MIDOSE-1310 file (N, C-alpha, C; in nm, 2 decimals, decimal comma, always signed):
residues 131
miai	+1,46/-0,13/-0,36/+1,33/-0,12/-0,40/+1,24/-0,21/-0,32; +1,13/-0,16/-0,27/+1,04/-0,24/-0,19/+0,90/-0,24/-0,26; +0,84/-0,36/-0,28/+0,71/-0,37/-0,33/+0,62/-0,43/-0,22; +0,51/-0,35/-0,19/+0,42/-0,40/-0,09/+0,29/-0,43/-0,16
eass	+0,24/-0,56/-0,15/+0,13/-0,60/-0,23/+0,04/-0,69/-0,14; -0,09/-0,65/-0,14/-0,19/-0,72/-0,05/-0,23/-0,86/-0,11; -0,24/-0,87/-0,24/-0,29/-0,99/-0,30/-0,18/-1,10/-0,31; -0,21/-1,22/-0,26/-0,11/-1,32/-0,26/-0,08/-1,36/-0,40
anae	-0,17/-1,36/-0,49/-0,14/-1,40/-0,63/-0,05/-1,30/-0,69; -0,08/-1,17/-0,67/+0,01/-1,07/-0,73/+0,15/-1,07/-0,66; +0,15/-1,10/-0,53/+0,28/-1,10/-0,46/+0,36/-1,22/-0,51; +0,30/-1,33/-0,55/+0,37/-1,44/-0,61/+0,43/-1,40/-0,74
rler	+0,36/-1,33/-0,82/+0,41/-1,28/-0,95/+0,53/-1,18/-0,93; +0,51/-1,10/-0,83/+0,63/-1,01/-0,80/+0,75/-1,08/-0,76; +0,73/-1,19/-0,68/+0,85/-1,27/-0,63/+0,91/-1,34/-0,75; +0,84/-1,39/-0,85/+0,90/-1,45/-0,97/+0,97/-1,35/-1,05
naql	+0,91/-1,23/-1,06/+0,98/-1,12/-1,13/+1,11/-1,08/-1,06; +1,10/-1,07/-0,93/+1,22/-1,03/-0,86/+1,33/-1,13/-0,88; +1,30/-1,26/-0,88/+1,40/-1,37/-0,90/+1,46/-1,35/-1,03; +1,38/-1,32/-1,14/+1,43/-1,31/-1,27/+1,53/-1,19/-1,28
ngnr	+1,51/-1,09/-1,19/+1,59/-0,97/-1,20/+1,69/-0,96/-1,08; +1,74/-1,07/-1,04/+1,85/-1,07/-0,94/+1,81/-1,04/-0,80; +1,68/-1,06/-0,77/+1,63/-1,04/-0,63/+1,67/-0,90/-0,57; +1,66/-0,80/-0,66/+1,69/-0,66/-0,61/+1,57/-0,59/-0,55
ikim	+1,45/-0,66/-0,54/+1,33/-0,61/-0,49/+1,29/-0,69/-0,37; +1,26/-0,62/-0,26/+1,20/-0,68/-0,14/+1,05/-0,68/-0,15; +0,99/-0,80/-0,15/+0,84/-0,81/-0,16/+0,78/-0,83/-0,02; +0,69/-0,75/+0,01/+0,61/-0,76/+0,14/+0,47/-0,78/+0,11
rrai	+0,41/-0,89/+0,16/+0,27/-0,91/+0,14/+0,19/-0,85/+0,25; +0,15/-0,73/+0,23/+0,07/-0,65/+0,33/-0,02/-0,56/+0,26; -0,12/-0,51/+0,33/-0,21/-0,40/+0,29/-0,16/-0,27/+0,35; -0,16/-0,16/+0,28/-0,12/-0,03/+0,34/-0,24/+0,04/+0,39
gstt	-0,22/+0,09/+0,51/-0,33/+0,17/+0,58/-0,28/+0,26/+0,69; -0,37/+0,29/+0,78/-0,34/+0,39/+0,88/-0,29/+0,32/+1,01; -0,29/+0,19/+1,02/-0,24/+0,12/+1,14/-0,16/+0,00/+1,09; -0,08/-0,05/+1,19/+0,00/-0,17/+1,16/-0,05/-0,29/+1,25
gnqv	-0,05/-0,40/+1,19/-0,07/-0,53/+1,27/-0,21/-0,59/+1,26; -0,31/-0,51/+1,23/-0,44/-0,58/+1,23/-0,46/-0,65/+1,10; -0,55/-0,75/+1,10/-0,58/-0,82/+0,98/-0,70/-0,76/+0,91; -0,70/-0,75/+0,78/-0,81/-0,70/+0,70/-0,84/-0,80/+0,59
wlsg	-0,95/-0,78/+0,52/-1,00/-0,87/+0,42/-0,99/-0,81/+0,28; -0,91/-0,87/+0,20/-0,90/-0,83/+0,06/-0,99/-0,91/-0,03; -1,09/-0,84/-0,09/-1,18/-0,92/-0,17/-1,19/-0,85/-0,31; -1,25/-0,93/-0,41/-1,26/-0,88/-0,54/-1,21/-0,98/-0,64
akhe	-1,26/-0,98/-0,76/-1,22/-1,08/-0,86/-1,10/-1,05/-0,94; -1,08/-0,92/-0,96/-0,96/-0,88/-1,04/-0,90/-0,75/-0,98; -0,78/-0,72/-1,02/-0,70/-0,61/-0,96/-0,78/-0,48/-0,94; -0,84/-0,43/-1,05/-0,91/-0,30/-1,04/-1,04/-0,31/-0,96
afrv	-1,08/-0,43/-0,92/-1,20/-0,44/-0,84/-1,17/-0,48/-0,69; -1,04/-0,49/-0,66/-1,01/-0,53/-0,52/-1,06/-0,43/-0,42; -1,10/-0,48/-0,30/-1,15/-0,39/-0,20/-1,09/-0,44/-0,07; -1,05/-0,35/+0,02/-1,00/-0,38/+0,15/-1,10/-0,35/+0,26
gean	-1,13/-0,44/+0,35/-1,23/-0,41/+0,45/-1,24/-0,53/+0,55; -1,35/-0,54/+0,61/-1,38/-0,65/+0,70/-1,44/-0,76/+0,63; -1,41/-0,89/+0,67/-1,47/-1,00/+0,61/-1,62/-1,01/+0,65; -1,71/-1,02/+0,56/-1,85/-1,03/+0,59/-1,90/-1,17/+0,57
gaev	-1,82/-1,26/+0,53/-1,86/-1,40/+0,51/-1,92/-1,43/+0,37; -1,96/-1,33/+0,30/-2,03/-1,35/+0,17/-1,93/-1,34/+0,06; -1,82/-1,27/+0,08/-1,73/-1,24/-0,03/-1,61/-1,33/-0,03; -1,57/-1,38/-0,15/-1,45/-1,45/-0,16/-1,33/-1,36/-0,15
gesv	-1,23/-1,40/-0,08/-1,11/-1,31/-0,06/-1,01/-1,38/+0,03; -0,92/-1,30/+0,09/-0,82/-1,35/+0,17/-0,78/-1,25/+0,28; -0,73/-1,30/+0,39/-0,69/-1,21/+0,50/-0,55/-1,17/+0,48; -0,52/-1,04/+0,51/-0,39/-0,99/+0,49/-0,36/-0,89/+0,61
emmt	-0,24/-0,89/+0,65/-0,20/-0,80/+0,76/-0,18/-0,65/+0,70; -0,23/-0,56/+0,78/-0,21/-0,42/+0,75/-0,08/-0,36/+0,80; -0,02/-0,27/+0,73/+0,09/-0,20/+0,78/+0,09/-0,05/+0,73; +0,16/+0,04/+0,80/+0,16/+0,17/+0,76/+0,29/+0,20/+0,68
ldsl	+0,29/+0,30/+0,60/+0,41/+0,34/+0,53/+0,52/+0,38/+0,63; +0,48/+0,44/+0,74/+0,58/+0,48/+0,84/+0,65/+0,36/+0,91; +0,58/+0,24/+0,90/+0,65/+0,13/+0,96/+0,77/+0,09/+0,88; +0,78/+0,14/+0,75/+0,91/+0,12/+0,68/+1,02/+0,18/+0,75
ldqg	+1,00/+0,30/+0,80/+1,10/+0,37/+0,88/+1,13/+0,29/+1,01; +1,02/+0,25/+1,08/+1,04/+0,18/+1,21/+1,12/+0,05/+1,19; +1,10/-0,02/+1,07/+1,17/-0,14/+1,05/+1,31/-0,12/+0,99; +1,35/+0,01/+0,96/+1,48/+0,04/+0,91/+1,49/+0,01/+0,76
lvsp	+1,38/-0,01/+0,69/+1,38/-0,04/+0,55/+1,40/+0,09/+0,46; +1,37/+0,20/+0,52/+1,40/+0,33/+0,45/+1,45/+0,42/+0,57; +1,53/+0,52/+0,53/+1,59/+0,61/+0,63/+1,51/+0,74/+0,64; +1,52/+0,81/+0,75/+1,44/+0,93/+0,77/+1,46/+1,04/+0,66
qqrl	+1,58/+1,05/+0,61/+1,61/+1,16/+0,51/+1,62/+1,11/+0,37; +1,58/+0,98/+0,35/+1,59/+0,92/+0,21/+1,48/+0,98/+0,12; +1,53/+1,01/+0,00/+1,44/+1,05/-0,11/+1,36/+0,93/-0,16; +1,23/+0,94/-0,17/+1,15/+0,83/-0,21/+1,06/+0,86/-0,32
vikl	+1,03/+0,75/-0,40/+0,92/+0,76/-0,49/+0,82/+0,65/-0,45; +0,70/+0,69/-0,41/+0,60/+0,59/-0,37/+0,48/+0,59/-0,46; +0,45/+0,47/-0,51/+0,34/+0,45/-0,60/+0,23/+0,38/-0,52; +0,12/+0,44/-0,50/+0,01/+0,38/-0,43/-0,10/+0,33/-0,52
dveg	-0,14/+0,21/-0,50/-0,26/+0,15/-0,56/-0,32/+0,07/-0,45; -0,40/+0,14/-0,37/-0,44/+0,08/-0,25/-0,59/+0,06/-0,23; -0,66/+0,05/-0,35/-0,80/+0,01/-0,35/-0,89/+0,09/-0,26; -0,88/+0,22/-0,27/-0,97/+0,30/-0,19/-0,92/+0,34/-0,06
meid	-0,80/+0,30/-0,02/-0,74/+0,33/+0,11/-0,64/+0,44/+0,10; -0,65/+0,53/+0,01/-0,55/+0,63/-0,02/-0,53/+0,72/+0,10; -0,64/+0,77/+0,16/-0,63/+0,86/+0,28/-0,57/+0,79/+0,40; -0,62/+0,66/+0,42/-0,56/+0,58/+0,53/-0,41/+0,56/+0,51
aatg	-0,37/+0,54/+0,38/-0,23/+0,52/+0,35/-0,15/+0,65/+0,38; -0,20/+0,76/+0,34/-0,14/+0,89/+0,37/-0,13/+0,92/+0,52; -0,24/+0,88/+0,59/-0,24/+0,90/+0,74/-0,13/+0,82/+0,81; -0,11/+0,70/+0,76/-0,01/+0,61/+0,82/+0,13/+0,63/+0,76
grrv	+0,14/+0,73/+0,68/+0,27/+0,76/+0,62/+0,32/+0,91/+0,64; +0,27/+0,97/+0,75/+0,30/+1,11/+0,77/+0,45/+1,13/+0,78; +0,52/+1,05/+0,85/+0,67/+1,07/+0,86/+0,74/+1,05/+0,73; +0,70/+0,94/+0,66/+0,76/+0,91/+0,53/+0,74/+1,03/+0,43
lene	+0,62/+1,08/+0,43/+0,58/+1,18/+0,34/+0,64/+1,32/+0,37; +0,70/+1,33/+0,49/+0,78/+1,45/+0,52/+0,91/+1,46/+0,45; +0,96/+1,34/+0,40/+1,08/+1,34/+0,32/+1,06/+1,40/+0,19; +1,17/+1,41/+0,11/+1,15/+1,45/-0,03/+1,09/+1,33/-0,10
tvli	+0,96/+1,33/-0,11/+0,88/+1,21/-0,16/+0,80/+1,25/-0,28; +0,81/+1,17/-0,38/+0,72/+1,18/-0,50/+0,61/+1,08/-0,47; +0,49/+1,12/-0,48/+0,38/+1,03/-0,45/+0,30/+1,01/-0,58; +0,29/+0,89/-0,63/+0,21/+0,86/-0,75/+0,09/+0,78/-0,70
vedh	-0,03/+0,82/-0,73/-0,15/+0,75/-0,68/-0,23/+0,70/-0,80; -0,25/+0,57/-0,80/-0,34/+0,51/-0,90/-0,48/+0,51/-0,84; -0,57/+0,57/-0,91/-0,71/+0,59/-0,86/-0,81/+0,57/-0,97; -0,92/+0,50/-0,94/-1,02/+0,47/-1,04/-1,14/+0,56/-1,03
caer	-1,13/+0,66/-0,94/-1,24/+0,75/-0,91/-1,19/+0,89/-0,89; -1,22/+0,98/-0,98/-1,17/+1,12/-0,97/-1,21/+1,19/-0,84; -1,33/+1,17/-0,79/-1,38/+1,23/-0,67/-1,29/+1,19/-0,55; -1,26/+1,06/-0,54/-1,18/+1,02/-0,43/-1,04/+1,07/-0,44
naal	-0,99/+1,09/-0,56/-0,86/+1,15/-0,58/-0,86/+1,29/-0,53; -0,96/+1,36/-0,55/-0,97/+1,50/-0,51/-0,97/+1,51/-0,35; -1,03/+1,41/-0,29/-1,03/+1,41/-0,14/-0,89/+1,38/-0,09; -0,82/+1,30/-0,16/-0,68/+1,27/-0,12/-0,59/+1,39/-0,14
rryl	-0,61/+1,46/-0,25/-0,53/+1,58/-0,28/-0,56/+1,69/-0,17; -0,69/+1,71/-0,13/-0,72/+1,80/-0,02/-0,66/+1,76/+0,11; -0,66/+1,63/+0,14/-0,60/+1,58/+0,26/-0,45/+1,61/+0,27; -0,38/+1,58/+0,16/-0,24/+1,60/+0,16/-0,20/+1,75/+0,16
vdk	-0,28/+1,83/+0,10/-0,25/+1,98/+0,10/-0,28/+2,03/+0,24; -0,38/+1,99/+0,31/-0,42/+2,03/+0,44/-0,32/+1,98/+0,55; -0,26/+1,87/+0,53/-0,17/+1,81/+0,63/-0,03/+1,86/+0,61
C-alpha cells in the first residue's frame, strides 16, 4: 500500500499510523498532478480547504514536490499490469492527477475520487470518459 500526502502534518499522522500497523504502508510526501519534480504551494487551514497552486506570499502554507501517478510505474512502486485501487483527494487537481496517470489508469484500476464540488466532479468524469 502506498499513501501519497501533500500535507506534512497529515503525512506525519500517516507515518505514526503506519508504525502502529507494522510499517506495511509506504508514505510519500508529495502532491499529485500532471508533472513530476516541480514545487507547488499547499495552502489552507484545514483538510477540506487545502489548495495546491503557486505561492503568492499572502497565504500560509508549505512547499511540496509534485509527482504524477505514472511516476509510481517509473519508480517500480507498481507494476504495469497490477490491479490498483486509487483514492484521490487532491484538492481540485483531479484532472491534472488523471493526466499524469494515463499509464496507471490503463490498468485494471478502481478510481475513487473525493470531491467537494459536483460540477468539478462532472468535468473529471467527462475527461476520463473522453480519454
